[in-house]
Every structure is written in structure tokens, then in C-alpha cells.
C-alpha positions as CSV (number, residue, x, y, z in Angstrom):
1,M,-23.7,-2.9,11.7
2,N,-27.3,-2.4,10.7
3,A,-29.3,0.8,11.1
4,K,-33.0,1.7,11.1
5,N,-34.3,4.9,9.6
6,K,-32.6,7.7,11.4
7,S,-34.8,10.7,10.3
8,N,-38.1,11.7,8.9
9,S,-36.6,12.2,5.4
10,K,-38.7,11.1,2.5
11,I,-35.6,10.3,0.5
12,E,-34.3,8.0,3.2
13,S,-37.7,6.2,3.3
14,L,-37.4,5.8,-0.5
15,I,-33.9,4.3,-0.6
16,T,-34.6,2.0,2.3
17,D,-37.6,0.6,0.5
18,A,-36.9,-2.4,-1.8
19,S,-39.7,-1.4,-4.1
20,F,-37.8,1.9,-5.0
21,S,-36.2,0.9,-8.2
22,Y,-33.3,3.3,-8.7
23,K,-32.0,2.5,-12.2
24,Q,-30.4,4.2,-15.1
25,P,-31.1,6.5,-16.8
26,W,-32.1,8.1,-13.4
27,F,-33.4,11.3,-15.0
28,Y,-35.8,9.5,-17.3
29,N,-37.0,7.1,-14.6
30,H,-37.9,9.6,-11.9
31,P,-40.4,12.6,-12.3
32,F,-38.6,14.9,-9.9
33,A,-35.1,14.9,-11.4
34,F,-32.6,17.1,-13.3
35,R,-29.8,16.2,-15.7
36,C,-26.7,18.3,-15.7
37,E,-23.7,18.4,-18.1
38,L,-20.2,18.0,-16.7
39,G,-17.5,17.6,-19.4
40,I,-17.2,20.6,-21.6
41,G,-14.3,21.6,-23.8
42,D,-12.5,20.9,-27.1
43,S,-9.5,19.1,-25.7
44,N,-9.3,16.1,-23.3
45,R,-7.5,18.1,-20.7
46,V,-10.0,21.0,-20.7
47,Y,-12.9,18.6,-20.9
48,L,-11.8,16.6,-17.8
49,K,-10.9,19.8,-15.9
50,N,-14.3,21.2,-16.5
51,A,-16.0,17.9,-15.6
52,K,-14.3,17.9,-12.2
53,K,-14.9,21.6,-11.6
54,R,-18.6,21.4,-12.5
55,A,-19.1,18.2,-10.5
56,F,-17.7,19.8,-7.4
57,E,-19.8,23.0,-7.9
58,I,-23.0,20.9,-8.2
59,F,-21.9,18.9,-5.2
60,D,-21.4,22.1,-3.1
61,I,-24.9,23.4,-4.1
62,L,-26.6,20.2,-3.0
63,F,-24.5,19.5,0.1
64,Q,-23.8,22.6,2.1
65,N,-23.3,20.0,4.9
66,P,-21.7,16.6,4.1
67,P,-24.0,14.0,2.6
68,D,-26.0,12.1,5.2
69,A,-25.5,8.8,3.4
70,I,-24.1,7.1,0.3
71,F,-25.5,4.0,-1.3
72,F,-24.5,1.6,-4.0
73,D,-25.7,-1.7,-5.6
74,H,-24.2,-5.0,-4.7
75,Y,-24.9,-8.1,-6.7
76,I,-24.7,-11.7,-5.4
77,E,-24.0,-13.8,-8.4
78,D,-24.6,-17.4,-9.3
79,V,-21.0,-18.6,-10.0
80,S,-22.3,-21.5,-12.1
81,S,-23.1,-18.9,-14.8
82,W,-19.5,-17.6,-15.0
83,D,-17.9,-17.9,-18.4
84,G,-15.0,-20.3,-18.1
85,I,-12.9,-18.4,-20.7
86,N,-13.1,-15.2,-18.6
87,V,-13.2,-16.7,-15.2
88,N,-9.9,-15.1,-14.0
89,N,-11.2,-11.6,-14.9
90,T,-14.5,-12.4,-13.2
91,I,-12.7,-13.5,-10.0
92,R,-10.6,-10.3,-10.0
93,Y,-13.8,-8.2,-10.4
94,F,-15.5,-10.2,-7.7
95,K,-12.6,-9.6,-5.3
96,R,-12.6,-5.9,-5.9
97,N,-16.4,-5.8,-5.2
98,I,-16.0,-7.7,-2.0
99,K,-13.1,-5.5,-0.8
100,F,-15.2,-2.4,-1.5
101,L,-18.2,-3.8,0.3
102,S,-16.2,-4.9,3.4
103,Q,-14.5,-1.5,3.6
104,H,-17.9,0.2,3.9
105,V,-20.0,-2.2,6.0
106,N,-17.2,-2.8,8.5
107,K,-16.5,0.9,9.0
108,Y,-19.9,2.7,8.7
109,E,-23.3,2.2,10.3
110,N,-25.4,0.7,7.5
111,T,-28.6,-0.7,6.2
112,I,-28.8,-3.4,3.6
113,V,-31.9,-3.5,1.5
114,F,-32.3,-7.0,0.0
115,N,-33.8,-8.2,-3.3
116,I,-34.1,-5.0,-5.3
117,P,-36.1,-5.5,-8.4
118,L,-33.9,-6.5,-11.4
119,D,-33.7,-4.9,-14.8
120,E,-34.4,-7.2,-17.7
121,D,-30.7,-7.6,-18.6
122,E,-29.9,-8.3,-14.9
123,K,-32.4,-11.1,-14.8
124,E,-30.5,-12.9,-17.6
125,N,-27.4,-13.0,-15.3
126,N,-29.2,-14.8,-12.5
127,V,-28.2,-12.4,-9.7
128,Q,-29.6,-11.0,-6.5
129,K,-29.4,-7.3,-6.2
130,N,-29.0,-5.5,-2.9
131,R,-28.7,-1.9,-2.0
132,I,-26.0,-1.0,0.5
133,I,-26.7,2.3,2.4
134,C,-23.9,3.7,4.6
135,Y,-24.4,6.5,7.0
136,A,-20.9,7.8,6.4
137,D,-19.2,10.4,8.6
138,S,-17.7,13.8,7.6
139,K,-14.3,12.1,6.9
140,Y,-15.7,9.9,4.1
141,P,-14.0,10.8,0.8
142,Y,-17.1,12.1,-0.8
143,K,-15.6,14.1,-3.6
144,K,-12.9,11.5,-4.3
145,R,-15.7,8.9,-4.8
146,A,-17.6,11.4,-7.0
147,I,-14.6,11.7,-9.4
148,E,-14.1,7.9,-9.3
149,N,-17.6,7.7,-10.9
150,F,-16.0,9.1,-14.0
151,S,-14.3,5.7,-14.6
152,W,-16.3,3.0,-16.2
153,G,-14.5,0.4,-14.1
154,S,-15.3,2.0,-10.8
155,R,-18.2,1.3,-8.4
156,T,-21.0,3.9,-8.9
157,V,-21.7,5.6,-5.6
158,H,-24.8,7.8,-5.0
159,F,-24.8,10.7,-2.5
160,V,-27.8,11.5,-0.4
161,S,-29.0,14.5,1.5
162,F,-31.9,14.1,4.0
163,E,-32.1,17.8,4.5
164,N,-32.5,18.6,0.7
165,E,-34.3,15.3,0.0
166,C,-32.1,14.5,-3.0
167,I,-29.7,11.9,-4.5
168,L,-26.8,13.0,-6.6
169,S,-25.7,10.4,-9.2
170,I,-22.7,11.0,-11.4
171,Y,-23.0,8.5,-14.3
172,D,-19.6,9.4,-15.8
173,D,-17.6,12.4,-16.9
174,R,-20.3,13.5,-19.3
175,G,-22.9,14.3,-16.7
176,C,-24.9,13.7,-13.6
177,D,-28.5,13.3,-12.5
178,I,-30.1,14.7,-9.3
179,V,-33.3,13.0,-8.1
180,F,-35.5,14.6,-5.5
181,A,-38.1,13.0,-3.3
182,T,-40.6,15.9,-3.6
183,K,-41.6,18.4,-6.3
184,E,-41.1,21.2,-3.8
185,K,-37.4,20.4,-3.3
186,M,-36.9,20.0,-7.1
187,R,-38.4,23.5,-7.6
188,E,-36.2,24.9,-4.8
189,F,-33.1,23.9,-6.6
190,Y,-34.1,24.6,-10.2
191,N,-32.6,28.0,-10.6
192,K,-29.5,27.1,-8.6
193,L,-28.7,24.2,-10.9
194,K,-30.1,25.6,-14.2
195,P,-26.6,26.9,-15.3
196,Y,-25.5,23.3,-15.4
197,F,-28.5,21.8,-17.2
198,L,-27.9,19.6,-20.2
199,E,-29.3,21.6,-23.1
200,Y,-30.8,18.5,-24.7
201,D,-33.1,18.0,-21.7
202,A,-33.6,21.7,-20.7
203,E,-37.2,21.9,-22.2
204,E,-38.2,18.8,-20.2
205,M,-36.8,20.2,-17.0
206,S,-38.6,23.4,-17.5
207,R,-41.8,21.5,-18.1
208,R,-41.3,19.6,-14.8
209,F,-40.7,22.8,-12.9
210,N,-43.8,24.5,-14.3
211,D,-46.3,21.6,-14.2
């Protein structure tokens, strides 16, 4: 199922444009962005508890209504480049990706943006990078997917609000980035998200707000 743009949202126009290079670290690659800290605490149990709590609080600030869409990157690989020693692990990884992809594109209205520009390290792997955008419904397991982003082995899913013109990206249990389509929206959420700001980048976020 393919979909055309469904709104006048600037963030939707961005993510459906192949020239929009959405790459890590998102905070440093986009001018209207914040970086928030999730995991806080001296013990592993407290750290993960706080990471989950803070992730959900940030999620609720940005998404008073369920996200309008999610998106993730999908790579089409040249199998001739596979390392023969690790081929079994590569096949298992490939199957997991295909299963994840099929579960989304078969169930949700979607748009596929082909041939996203590659990073330098991606070019070495001889892959084609596509962006899968799914207009998921209110029953989509948004917060479950958000917490799954804590795991290095999980697919990274980004959450989108057309109303608030933003993307929420949880990079792992340490933190998350929020990218806005406009400076106005970034400034609107500055004070709401300030209690969660990563102290290391607080000065830069203040500069972005005041410029």
C-alpha cells in the first residue's frame, strides 16, 4: 500500500523527500533539534527505570495524540559482498529485517522513499538505502517500539508528529534527539523539554533557542 502526502505538514514533506538526509547524530546534523538524557542512576536497575520513565514523559510531551507516522531505514544489500565466515549470522539478520518490513508494509498505509543518500561507511557496503514511512494507527505499539530502541540489536524506529512538526529519535538508553521542521516549533517546546536536556549540549540548545 502506497500513500501520497496526506497533510500540509512540513515535517512530512521533509521525510518524504529523498534529499532529506536523516542521519546520526541527529542533533548535530539538524539545526532545529534538541538532545535529551534518558538513563540516569548509579545502579543498572535505577538507570533503566529512569530511562524508560523519561522516554515515556518526553513521548507524552511531544505526542498528546498518537504519532501520525513512524519511519525506519531499510537497506537492500549486495549479497555478493557478504562475508562467507559470517554468512549464517548475516542471513538471520536479513530474515529479521524482512519480517519487520513485511509486518509494517502489509498492515499499514505507507510510502517508500527510494535511494536515500548514503553515509561514507554505508557506501563501502554497496547497499541501497530506502526510507519506509508507515501511517500507523492508534493501536500501533508506539511505546513498545520506543523502548525496543534501547537495544543495539533492534530496528531503530523514529516517531513523527505532523501537528508538532517533529521527529522523536531514541538512539539508545542513554538519550534521544528531537528534530523539528521549523524554528518556531523548536522554540515552542524548549521550556517543556528543558528539564530533560543533556547538560553537555545545554549551552548549544540555548544558543539555538535565542538565535
